[in-house]
DOBAMI-524476 format. One record per residue (C-alpha): x, y, z; residue in three letters. Coordinates in steps of 0.02 Angstrom, whole numbers, plus 50000, padded with zeros to 5 digits. Last residue first. Layout:
BEGIN
XYZALA
...
END
This chain:
BEGIN
529785185451089ARG
529215164751103GLY
527585161951200GLY
527355144351093PHE
526125151350974LEU
526785169350966ARG
528335163450931GLY
527755150950791LEU
526875166250722PHE
528205178250707SER
529425163650648ARG
527915159250522ARG
527955180650477GLU
529685181050458THR
529825168050324ALA
528195176350233GLN
529165191550220GLU
531055184250167GLN
530085175350034VAL
529625190849953PRO
527735193749941ARG
527005187749782SER
526325171949808ALA
525335177449958ALA
524435191249858LEU
524015177849729ARG
523385167149863GLU
522355180749957ARG
521605184049769GLU
521205167449748ALA
520165167349906ARG
519115182349884ASP
518745175149708ARG
518205162249759GLU
517175169249915ALA
516385181149775ARG
515925164649667GLU
515035155849821LEU
514115171249875ARG
513405172649703ALA
513065153249674MET
512135156349848HIS
511135173249797GLU
510875163749618GLU
509955146849728ALA
508695160649834HIS
508125168349670GLY
507805150149594GLU
506885148849753LEU
505975165649726THR
505865162949558SER
504865144949570ARG
503645151349712LEU
503255166649601ALA
502935154949444ILE
501815145549573LEU
500765161649646GLU
499105155349569ASN
497935168049610TRP
498185179449458GLY
497565161149364ALA
499165154549255PRO
499655162849106ALA
498775156948930ARG
499415144548798GLY
497875132348843ALA
499135117348876ALA
500315130248986GLN
498725135449077ALA
498015117649104GLU
499735113549188ARG
499835127649285PHE
497825125149343GLU
498675107449400LEU
500125111849468THR
499015124849591SER
499775136249695ILE
499695149649856THR
501325153549944PHE
501545156950104THR
503185168550132ARG
504665168150252GLN
503755157350381PRO
504005162350555ALA
503555147450678ILE
502975152350851GLY
501765136250874ARG
500335149350873GLU
501065161250746ARG
501025144250628LEU
499175141950667TYR
498825161050632ARG
499515157750477ASP
498785142150433ALA
497045151950480LEU
497375165950378MET
498215155450211VAL
496695144250213VAL
495355158850238ASN
496275168550094ARG
496005152949993ARG
494105150450041GLU
493865167649991ALA
494475168149826ALA
493615148149791ASP
494315134749818GLU
494565119449705HIS
496095125549634ASP
497035128449814ALA
497845111549765MET
499245116549867THR
499605130950000HIS
501475131750002VAL
502615138650156PHE
504375141250153THR
505375139350302MET
507215146050324ALA
508095132250446LYS
508275135950634GLY
508285119550673THR
506835123950788GLU
505805127050641ALA
506315106850590VAL
505035102950752ARG
503785114150737GLY
503665108450541TYR
503405091350595LEU
502145092950758GLU
501255108850625LEU
500915091850510GLU
500605082950649ARG
499355094750692ASP
498455096350542SER
498635113350425LEU
497265114550346GLN
496635116750159ARG
498315108450089SER
499855108550152PHE
501605110750094LEU
503145114350207ALA
504805121250101VAL
506185119750179VAL
507905128950160GLU
509655126450124SER
509525107450160ALA
510505093250281ALA
509195093950432SER
507635094750301ALA
508125078850238ALA
508615070850406ALA
506895077250462ARG
506165069950308ALA
507165053450335ILE
506705052550527GLU
504725054850499PRO
504715042950359ALA
505705027750452LEU
504245018350475PRO
503285018950296PHE
501545024650363GLY
501475035950228SER
501225048450377ASP
503155056950344PHE
502855056750168ALA
504555056650079PRO
505735070050078ALA
505775077649878HIS
507525088449877VAL
507485101849737LEU
509485102949710VAL
510085121149662LEU
512005122949607GLN
511645126249411ARG
510385137149430PRO
508805133849317LEU
508705132049142SER
508405114249166TRP
509245098049094PRO
509035082849210THR
510095075649367GLU
509185062049475ILE
510025057549638LEU
509345043649738VAL
509175040649948PRO
509035021549971THR
508115006049979ARG
506265013749888THR
507155025849807ALA
507765008549706ALA
506285007349625GLU
506025025349593LEU
507955025449496ALA
507575011249404ASP
506935018149228GLY
508775028549249LEU
509865014449257PRO
511045016849387ILE
512685025549426ALA
513265024249607ASN
513375039449696TRP
514705038149875GLY
514355038150045ALA
515275022950070ASP
513555014350100ASP
512875018949913GLY
511895032549861LEU
511065028649721ALA
511185037649566TYR
510265043749408ALA
510665050949219LYS
509455061849119ASN
510665073849029GLU
511785089549056PRO
511455089549219GLY
510485098349325TYR
509555094449524ARG
508335081649575VAL
508715075649741HIS
507585059949812VAL
507315056949975PRO
506885040350048PHE
505175028350049HIS
504825034949852MET
503225024549845GLU
503025013849658VAL
501415011149609ASP
500965029849591SER
500025038149735GLY
501115053849699GLU
501495061949525ASP
502715052549444PRO
504475062249469LEU
505615070449324VAL
504045077449217ARG
505015094449159ALA
504825111849180GLY
505975107849335ALA
504875119349449ILE
503095112049389ALA
504115093249398ASN
504495098849570ILE
502675104949635LEU
501875089049566SER
503165076549647SER
502715085049816LYS
500655086149775GLY
500025086449941ARG
499515065449942LYS
500515060050087PHE
501085072550222ALA
502415087250162GLY
504075092650160LEU
505105099050009LEU
506985100350052ALA
507835115049946VAL
509725111049928ARG
510795124949886TRP
512415114349830ARG
514145120549893GLU
514415108550027PRO
514155093849914HIS
513005079950015LEU
513725061350007GLY
514055066050197HIS
512685068450241GLU
511695053750208TYR
513075040750264THR
512855051450434SER
510965049250430PRO
511325028250397ASP
509395023850352PHE
509175002350364ARG
507484994150372HIS
507094977050392GLU
508584973650506VAL
508604990850599ALA
506614988050629VAL
507394971750716GLN
508404983650834ALA
507544998450864ARG
506404991351014GLY
507475001551121ALA
508615014151066ALA
507785028151115PRO
507685022451306ASP
505885028851355LEU
505415028651533PRO
503255033551539VAL
503115046351675ALA
502765058351555PRO
501285050751475ASP
501155057551319ALA
499565069651252LEU
500565087251267GLU
501845081751138ALA
500285074651046ARG
499975092651028GLY
498205099251095VAL
497375115151021ARG
495915117851141SER
496075134551163THR
496365142150997ARG
494635131350959ALA
493705137251105PHE
493825155051040ALA
493445151250863GLU
491715143150924THR
491205158051034ARG
491605171450903THR
490625160150772GLU
489235157450900ILE
489125175550932ARG
489295181350759THR
487755169150705ALA
486725178450834LEU
487175194350774ALA
486695191250610HIS
485115184750649VAL
484775199850780GLU
484935211250629GLY
483885203950510ALA
482615204650663ARG
482875222950675ALA
482735226850489ARG
481075215850494ALA
480465225850656ASP
480785243050546ARG
480105236150390ALA
478415231050482ALA
478335248650582ALA
478765258850415ALA
477145247750354ARG
475925254850468ASP
474295244650391ALA
473345253650268GLY
472395237450213ALA
472625240650047ALA
474565244450065HIS
474495230450186SER
474125217850054ALA
475435225449910LEU
476815222450055ALA
476105204150093ARG
476135202549887GLU
477965206749869LEU
478405197950026PRO
477855184449943GLY
478305185549756LEU
480325185649807SER
480475172849934GLU
478915160649845VAL
479965160449690ARG
481635158549755VAL
481185144449856ARG
480385134249719PRO
481775135949610ALA
483135132849741LEU
482275114049774ALA
483105108549599ALA
485045113749675VAL
484595102949825ARG
484135087549715THR
485485088949632ALA
486745088149781LEU
485615074449842SER
486005068549649ALA
487735069349672ALA
488135059949826ILE
487165045049758ALA
488415045949594ALA
489755044549735ILE
488985031149840ARG
488495021249677GLU
490685021849637ALA
490925014949784ILE
489725000549780ARG
490544996949606ASP
492044998949702VAL
491644984249813TYR
490784973949675ALA
492634975349587GLY
493554969649746LEU
492374952949757ASP
492814948849566ALA
494384951249593ASP
494524941249771PHE
493524926849650ALA
494924928549527ALA
496094925149637ALA
495254909549728ILE
495054902149558GLY
496284890549472GLY
497704905949479GLU
497634907749674LEU
497434886949674ASP
498994884549574ALA
499854896649680LEU
499394889649831LEU
499644871649777GLU
501504877149738ARG
501594886749901LYS
501334871750005MET
499874860350041TYR
500324842850102THR
501554846950236GLY
500254846550357PRO
498994837550340PRO
497474845150219GLY
495934857850229SER
497004869350311ALA
498054878050186PHE
496604877950076ARG
495414887750215THR
496814900850251ALA
496904903450086ILE
494764907550073ALA
494904917450219ASP
496394926850173VAL
495294931750014PHE
493634935150102GLY
494604947350249VAL
495344959150093ALA
493704958749999PRO
492934965350170GLY
493584973950335GLY
495094980050217LEU
494084985650075ALA
492984995150190GLY
494655001050303LEU
495205010450133VAL
493725016950059ILE
492965022550225SER
494585031750259SER
494845040250087ARG
493095046350102ILE
492915053150267GLY
494895060150233THR
494325069150097GLU
492735077350175LEU
493795084350296ASP
494115079050476SER
492385075550554SER
491935062050412TRP
493575054550500ALA
492495050750641GLY
490915061950706SER
490115076050649ALA
489775070450459PRO
488655052450556ASP
489205040050403ALA
488065029850293GLY
489255033050152PHE
488095042850036ALA
487595051550219ALA
489335057650226ALA
489535061450068ALA
487835072550080SER
488575081850234GLU
490355083850142THR
489495091250007VAL
488345104950100PRO
487755116949949LEU
488615135050007ARG
487595148949997GLU
488305165649946ALA
487415164349771ALA
485775160349857VAL
485975176749962ALA
486655188349813ASP
485075182449727LEU
483945187749849LEU
484785205449854LEU
484685207549681THR
483115202649640LEU
482435216049567ALA
483985221249486GLY
482975230749335GLU
483515221649203ALA
483205203949292ASP
483705192049156ALA
485605191849163ALA
485465191149341ARG
484335174149321ALA
485475166649225ALA
486875170449341GLY
486165165749491VAL
485895150349405VAL
487375147649336ASP
488335154049505THR
487385138249592SER
487825124749464ALA
489715132749464ALA
489885129149673ARG
489145111249670ALA
490115108649501ASP
491795115549595HIS
491235108549759ARG
490815092149660LEU
492265089449551ARG
493645094849676LYS
492935082649822ALA
492765069349692VAL
494415069949608LEU
495395071149766GLU
494465055649879ALA
494495045749720ILE
496505049849697ASP
496565046549883ALA
495505031449879ALA
496595021949734PHE
498175029049826ARG
497435019349963GLY
496875003349886VAL
498494998649833ALA
499485004849996THR
498184999150098ALA
498154981349993LEU
500034977149999VAL
500004979450177ASP
498314970950213ASP
498864955250126VAL
500684953150208LEU
499864956650397ILE
498204947550327HIS
499354930550295LEU
500614936150470LYS
498864932550570ALA
498244916650452ARG
499984907250469ASP
499884897550321ARG
500724912150219LEU
502004915350346ARG
502684896950341ALA
502734895250155VAL
503934911750153ASP
503664923950033ALA
504334927549874THR
502944922949778ASP
501444926849871PHE
502244946649861ALA
502444945549689ARG
500724937949644LEU
500104951549761LEU
500884964949641THR
500104957649509ARG
498414955149544ALA
498454976049621LEU
499014983049469ALA
497664975649393ALA
496344978249545ARG
497164996249529MET
496804999649347GLN
494904994249361ALA
494585004749510GLY
495165017849413GLN
493875015849265ALA
492775011849395ARG
492925025649492THR
493125036849321ALA
491275030449276ALA
490465035249442ALA
491205052949425LEU
490635053649251THR
488715048449295THR
489005060849474GLY
489365075149374ALA
488195071449219ASP
486765071649392HIS
487785088349459LEU
487675098049274ARG
485755089949248GLU
485205098849420GLN
486235114249365GLY
485055114149215ALA
483495114649311HIS
483885126049410ALA
484545137649257ALA
482765135249187ALA
481925138449347ASP
482995153849386PHE
482575161149181ALA
480815157549247ASP
480935169149381LEU
481795183249305VAL
480475181849164PRO
478965183949324ALA
480105196249429ILE
479825212349312ALA
477795209649329ASP
478035209649539ARG
479165224849515ARG
478065235649434LEU
476675229749543ARG
477735235549697LEU
478285249349609ALA
476535255349600ALA
475995252149784ALA
477545263449844PRO
479025254149925MET
479475251850102GLU
478745237050133CYS
479635227249991ALA
481305232750058ALA
480855227150226ALA
480185209650190GLU
481885208450060PHE
482785214350230ALA
481855198850337PHE
482285186950182ALA
484175191050183ASP
484205190050363ALA
483425171050364ALA
484745164150219HIS
486275173050315THR
485615167950490ALA
485315149250410ILE
486825148350337ARG
487975156550465ARG
487135143950598ALA
487655129050502GLU
489455134650489ALA
489415136450673ALA
488415121050703ALA
490045112050599ARG
491525122250689ARG
490695117150860LEU
490565098050798ARG
492605100750702SER
492945107350880ARG
492475091850997GLY
492915081250861THR
494665084550871THR
495085094851020ALA
493945088851128VAL
494405070251090LEU
496095072451129SER
496055083351291ALA
494815069551357ASP
495855054451304LEU
497425062951415ALA
496325065551544ALA
495845049751555LEU
497305041751530PHE
498115051051661GLU
496425047751789ARG
497065026351736PHE
498775025351804ARG
498365011551910SER
499565020552058GLN
498405033352072ALA
496755022252098ILE
497755009752231LEU
498155023752332ALA
496495033952306ASP
495885015952400ASP
493905017752405HIS
494024998552424ALA
492864996052249LEU
493615010952170LEU
495225003852217GLY
495024986952149GLU
494294993551996ALA
495935004051981TYR
497124990652015GLU
496344979051901ARG
495984991551741ALA
498034993351780SER
498875005951644LEU
500135008851525PRO
499885024651408PHE
500595026351242VAL
500075043451115PRO
500145038950949THR
501365053050874GLY
502195041850756PRO
501445026450710ALA
502535010850632HIS
504225020950696LEU
503665029650857ALA
502555016450908THR
504065004750918GLN
504955017351032ALA
503295017851138VAL
502995000451133ILE
504844994851185ARG
505065009251338GLN
503515001251371ALA
504034983451404ALA
505514988651477ALA
504415000751613GLN
503184983651645TRP
504754977851742THR
504774992751876GLU
506355000551881ARG
507925000951991ALA
509225012351913GLU
511015006951839GLY
510945014651686ASN
510285000951579ALA
509054994651694SER
509044985051861GLY
507364976451908GLU
505864978552007ARG
504464968152015MET
502664978351943ARG
502294968651812TRP
500634959551842LEU
499804977551891ASP
500484982251724ILE
499004972651649LYS
498884984251490THR
499824997251388GLN
498315007751291VAL
498845013851122ILE
497735028851090PHE
497085033250920VAL
496335049950902SER
496655057050702GLU
496115041350624ILE
496395038750435TYR
498455036550415ARG
498465029950609ARG
497375015850553VAL
498635008150435ILE
500175008950522GLY
499325005650680LEU
498654989650609PHE
500434981650515SER
501304986550680ALA
500004978350821ASP
500094961950688GLY
502074963750720GLU
502124961150907THR
502074975451012PHE
502284972451194PRO
501924955051220GLN
501654953451430GLN
501524970951438THR
499724966751325ASP
499464981051197ILE
497504989151169LEU
497195001751049TYR
495925013451099LEU
495265022650940VAL
494705038750949SER
493065047850887ASP
492345030350798ALA
491435031550630GLY
492665026450509PRO
493245012450651LEU
491745001950628TYR
492004993150477ARG
493724987650545LEU
492874978850691THR
491554970250583ALA
492604961950464ARG
493744955950570ARG
492634947950682HIS
491784941350543ALA
493234934350503PRO
493084920050626ASN
494854915150655ILE
495134927450788SER
496554939950779ALA
495714956450733LEU
494894962150878GLY
492984958750902PRO
492444977150976THR
492004984251112ASP
490955002151072ALA
491015012351192VAL
489865027351187VAL
490295044451274PHE
489435061351340GLY
489545061551535SER
488285048451549GLN
489575036351476LEU
490595038451612PHE
489285040851752PRO
488795022451705SER
486855016751707ASP
487155005351536VAL
486215004151375THR
486764988151278VAL
486594989551090ARG
487294974551031VAL
487744974550821LEU
488004963850681GLU
486914950550748PRO
487704934750695ALA
486414921650582GLY
487574922950430SER
489244921450523GLU
488854905450602ASP
488314898750775GLY
488344916350888THR
486734918550847ALA
486224898850893ASP
486434903551074HIS
487104891351197LEU
488534887651084LYS
489184903951179ALA
489884889951322GLU
490994882151206GLU
491854898651153GLY
491404915051056VAL
490634927051176ALA
489274940651127VAL
487834929551203PHE
488514922251324ARG
489204938351419ALA
487374947951380LEU
486464929351471ARG
486164939051644GLY
485774956251543LEU
484084946151460PRO
484304949251263ILE
483034960251169ARG
482914955750983GLU
482854967150836GLU
482674963250648ARG
483624976350532GLY
483884965250401GLY
485714964850479PRO
485294960550654TYR
485144970950784ILE
485424961850958ALA
484604972451120THR
485144974251279ALA
484524982451454SER
484884994951568GLU
483585007451643GLU
484675025251677ALA
485235025851507ALA
487165027651436TYR
487815017551293GLN
488785002651271LEU
489164995451078GLU
489384978551079THR
490304973150906ILE
490084955250872THR
491084940050955ALA
491844946651080THR
493544933851103SER
494154915251146PRO
493964910951269ASN
492744917751404ILE
493664925151548ASP
493334944451569THR
491444942851539ALA
490494962151528LEU
489634969151656LEU
490884964051796GLY
491814953651909THR
493354956552024ILE
493784940352127ARG
493634936252289ARG
494014918352380SER
493344907252516GLY
492264895252388ALA
491514909552276ARG
491624929052346GLU
491284940852188ASP
491774958652211PHE
491034971152080GLN
491384980551953VAL
490184991251831LYS
491195007451838GLY
491075010951640LEU
492875010651641LEU
493234999851741ALA
492224987051645ASN
493034991251502LEU
494544991851558LEU
494304970751612PHE
493334966351459SER
494974972051362LYS
496274964951466GLY
497284959451299SER
496574942351344SER
496044940551177PHE
496654954251042GLU
496094971451067GLY
495114985751016VAL
494274998651093VAL
493065009350988ALA
492785025751071LEU
491235036451017VAL
490975054851089PHE
489135057251116ARG
488085072951029GLY
486525072751136ASP
486925095251144ARG
487805097151028LEU
486815082950890ARG
485265089750975ALA
485525107650944ILE
486015105050747THR
484575093250723ARG
483425108450769GLU
484185119150672LEU
484135110250539ALA
482225106350580ALA
481815126050578ASP
482905127550421ASP
481705114650330SER
480295121750420ASP
480675137250342ALA
480765129750172ASP
480115146050112HIS
480085161550195ARG
478425172650259GLN
477615159550343ASP
479035155450455ALA
479375172050527ALA
479175167250714ALA
480075151250679ALA
481785160350632VAL
481705171050790ILE
481475156950892THR
482805144750794ARG
484115159250835LEU
483675159551009GLU
484175140751026ALA
485385141650887LEU
486355153851055CYS
485825139451182ASP
486775127851094ALA
488315138851050VAL
488385143851241ASP
487965121851313ASP
489515116551168ARG
490615131751230ALA
490265125251422ALA
490215107651385ARG
491895109151282TYR
492835117751425ALA
491875103851562GLU
492825090451434LEU
494465100051433PRO
494615102051648ASP
495045118051658THR
496925122351748MET
END
């Protein structure tokens, strides 16, 4: 089997070599093209990113979780230390200083080892490696260095270069301060670093397997970072054998692994768990003991880590490089083609064309300026919308937090760690909805306006180009996309090829906003409350005093902090639009130079009597070469992408024993869902259509569009529906909640959504659809609610057919869920939602790519529809038909037809049953008695 990292390096090097060839060809004709230096610099950056790009690993673990020991083993920086007749293993990073690392320590490869502290103001300070442990650790010894004395004097990053084979192979490792420290700066530093990480290694000590804090952190982070690994540490301390439930002997660490895996499945579904011993691995390396290295289970973990990173970040980096190659190759090829066309024209025609171009260029200049203004206006509008939605979010959050504090036990509020869990949970939900809405709004508006700006600019020029003198060049400009994701990542201070930004624009924005809020305003809020509790003797500061202080200033300060945070987000969004506006404005001088330049050079060739035919052939040959190189890069990239896909099940450690019931007792007390009760409450004659999808895929909006009424709130409302919500016909609007007896109990319609946070709900509404049709809103399987995946699968299992929603690209987690549903044999229809922010080519590509991914998983959809509920509503409001590509009406008709066919089958079955009963009743009594005796005789062997 090919090593994933080696396969990636081979593909990366192939693509980088092709990019270098492309750069050589493009540079050879740099004097003929405007912004050739810009394209050359872009290719140079792309090549450097590929060749020098590192996978960033963020290691998160609390004090004594074995984090520093694991890092030393990972880096290969371990040694035996002989003292007083004893021998212990030591390393570059301290393993015994209490209580935890103080700042982000970023470890990079270099042949010459060094350490540098980087401060918020940009000041740098070299650190002797011998003093590194004291510098980055908090404890009595750490007070020897002033930088750790308080938050304001501490560095924001310590960068250490290490001569390590692991780092040299393509990794940067970040040792984070953890989340449980009493120092708020530690939590802030960790959460702010995570959006830029390609993978998070979350350490859990075997001695304390899976705490409430673990569940909270993983439930939140898993939504925004695709590659997360749970590392169960210190299994070497728990190798004593004990009896298991089935009577088999096993090592003690395996029981802890059962609980961790089971709890992970509830709180962070799809996250692989790897038990290992860093101590055994380090000792095995030092003693050259392969058996000890194998026993440490370190190699299995490293192989899975490589596969995950290659399949996520590696694939994304290659695709971004291929897109940049296509952009520059298209630009260069069109310029070469324009050059060739000019060389083949007579001198008189060249002069006429030069004269005809002047008004076209004036029109282009004016349109480019208008496009620039349009994008600036979009940035202003989006910033204002961000602030307005932020104000609404803050108001709703204040009410939710007050309710949470009012109902929480004072002991929970007094415990800083549990207080963080409470605040983070509330804040992540509220800010998560706000971030999702803003990300969707920004992505849609800026993609649309960036495309429209280019289209308007080209359209204005074409209208003035009566003779088609610039058709070729204008086609090239129209085909060129403005880099919205790259501009957004830059505005947020991130690398578009790493971390959450490597997934897509929306994920990058969402993760940056949510994790930034948890690492910013939330930290200050919790610290203010914890400080008040710590200020007085136990028992003197209770909930009454806290609520008074909240009203007296803490809540207002938190709201002001959150408001300032929203303002910073708004400013960054405006900066994205400004960056795109600058790029639109830059089109005008480019078109002027690239349209007039070839004509002037061709006229000069005429005057000099040069071989213009040869020049034309050479230009066309170069155009073909750059196109061919771009195609080679795309082919190599997609070939690698097909072979590098890896599912969560493939990453799991097969040697981890798992009792399905392990670790579920505590969760069962907090959240109950009985699939049997749910199924018993369903009427078998209904035609149920279960709508499955991830968070913010538009399930509610689609149900409303099909129903023809606003039955459910749009996703992202204040109440998140954790259980299935069934919508069907009823003569009037009513609601019911499923009871423990599988009966549907009437509840006020206004309480339906709140009830759906605890139990399945049924809403009846008057509609024109078939009476037996039921639309089932399944909870988002990635919402972070512990039972969401199980409930979504139960809704699918009880359905007659399944509608699976996705947007832009099917994720691995979606494919994993839909694959499990497909195994049940359910008829599945796929729906590409929110397609209004894509052009025709993008919509086709999304569906084609989805079809390929589904075929690779053995999933056979009945059909894939492309829809937009927003465009559908806008069309209805305007009194027009939906756009031709919007297949929402076709989807509605398909589901309606399936339900009608089902009802027709029921009617036929009922008629057949009634006819059988009529015939049976009309036969003579003697004939019926004879038939009964004959049956009994056959049953008991009689003659």
